[in-house]
N, C-alpha and C positions, 0 to 999 in steps of 0.2 A: 470546470465542474460540469457534470452531466445532469440534465433535467429531462424528465419524461412525464407527460400527463399532469403538469403542474407540480410535480415532486422534484425537489432539488436533492440529488444524491450527495452524500458526504464524500470526503476525500478517499476513504478506503473503497467505498462502492464505486466511485468514479474511476479509480485506477483499475479495479477488476474489470469493469465494463469496457474500458479502453483496450486493455490487453486482450480480453476475450474476443472483441470485435476483430482484431488483427490476427490473433493466434488463438483459436478456440481452446479453452482450458478443459481438461478432462473433468467430468462430473460437475461442471459449473451449472448451478441451477438456483432455484428459489431458496433452498436451504443455505447455499453459500451467501446469497444476498441478505438473508435474515441474520446470519452470523456477522457479516460485514457491517450491517446497520448499527452495530453496537461499538464499532471501532473508530468512528469519526470523533474529531476533537481530542485526539490522543487518548483513546480508550474511554468511551462513554462520556466524553467531555471532561475528562480528568486532566488532560494536558500532558500525558505521558508520551509514548511513541506516536509520532505524527501518523495520521490516518493514511496518508499516501504511502508511507513506509509500511504500514500494516497491510495495506492492499497489495503492495508489491510482494511482500513476504508470503501472503496467502496465495497469490498466483504461483509463486515458486513452489509452494507446498503442493498445490494442485498438480503442477507439472512433474515434480520430482519426489514427492513425499511418499511415505510408507503407508500401507493399509493394515499392517499387523498380521497378514497371512503369509508373508514371504518367509523363505528359509532364513535362519539367523544370518547367514552370509549375505544374502540379497538385502535383507533388512538393514544391516550395518552399512553395506555399500551405498544403498539409496540414501540413508541418513547422512553419510559423509558427503555425498554429492550435493544433497539439498543444503546442508549446512555451509559448505564452501561457496555455493552459488549465492546463498543469502548473505553471507559475510562479505562477499565481493560487492554485492549491491549496497549493503549498509556502509561499507567503507567509502564507496563512491558518493553516496548521498551525503555523508558527513563531510567529505572533502569539498563537495559542491556547495553545501548550505551551512556548514559549521556545526550542525547538531542534528539529531534525529528527534529531539524532544519538542513536541508541539508548543508548549508554553514558551520555550526559548525562541522558536521560529517566529511566533506571533508577537512576542514581546509584551503580552498582556495576560494576566491571570483571569480567565473568563469563568473561573469557579466561584468568584465573588460577585455580588450584585453589581458593584461598580465596574469590575472588569468585564462582566457580561455586557453591560451597557456600552462600554468603550468598544468592545469587540463587535457588537451589532452595528455601531456607527462605522467602524472600520470596514465591515463587509458592505454596507450601503455605499460607502465612498470608493469601494474597490481598492482599499489600501492594504489588504492582506495579499500574501504571495501564494495562498493555497492553490489557486489554479496552476501556478507555475510548478509547485511541488508535484501535483497530480500528473501534469503533462510530462515533466522530467522523469518521474518514477516509471510511468508506463512505457515511455520511449526507451529508457535505460534497460528495463527488463526485456523488452522486445529485441533490442540490440544484442543483449547477452544471449538470448535464445538463438538468435540468428547466427551469432559468432560460434556458439557451441555446435549448432547444426552443421555449419560449414567445416568445422574441424573434424566432424565425424564422417564427412563425405570422402 
């Protein structure tokens, strides 16, 4: 996980920051970080898609996504590329970790007061694998970008 000025970034933010550091993402800015701030803990702490997965898919979107101004052909082509890249990442994450769902990865429902207490203790004891998911996700996307760039050369 990444920390700056006493602020500990969530999994989604941390993946984006790691990827952007190694491979600057188009239009990555404070708006991107504001959006990502709501994706930690599996979408605003709801336990859905893992924040590291969300950060990786956001990075892929910044790299290959559509803006809406393209011709219909370019729009569809970009969407197809983005979707295939994202699905390749999701498949690899699921194969590596068993699921993309935050609640299942952590093994605790932190939406309840009891679960939140257990989760906070797990974090203090460094018993979560969240940093592993962040590092793995960022490195996987960076490898995928590098592999794609090498194929285009």
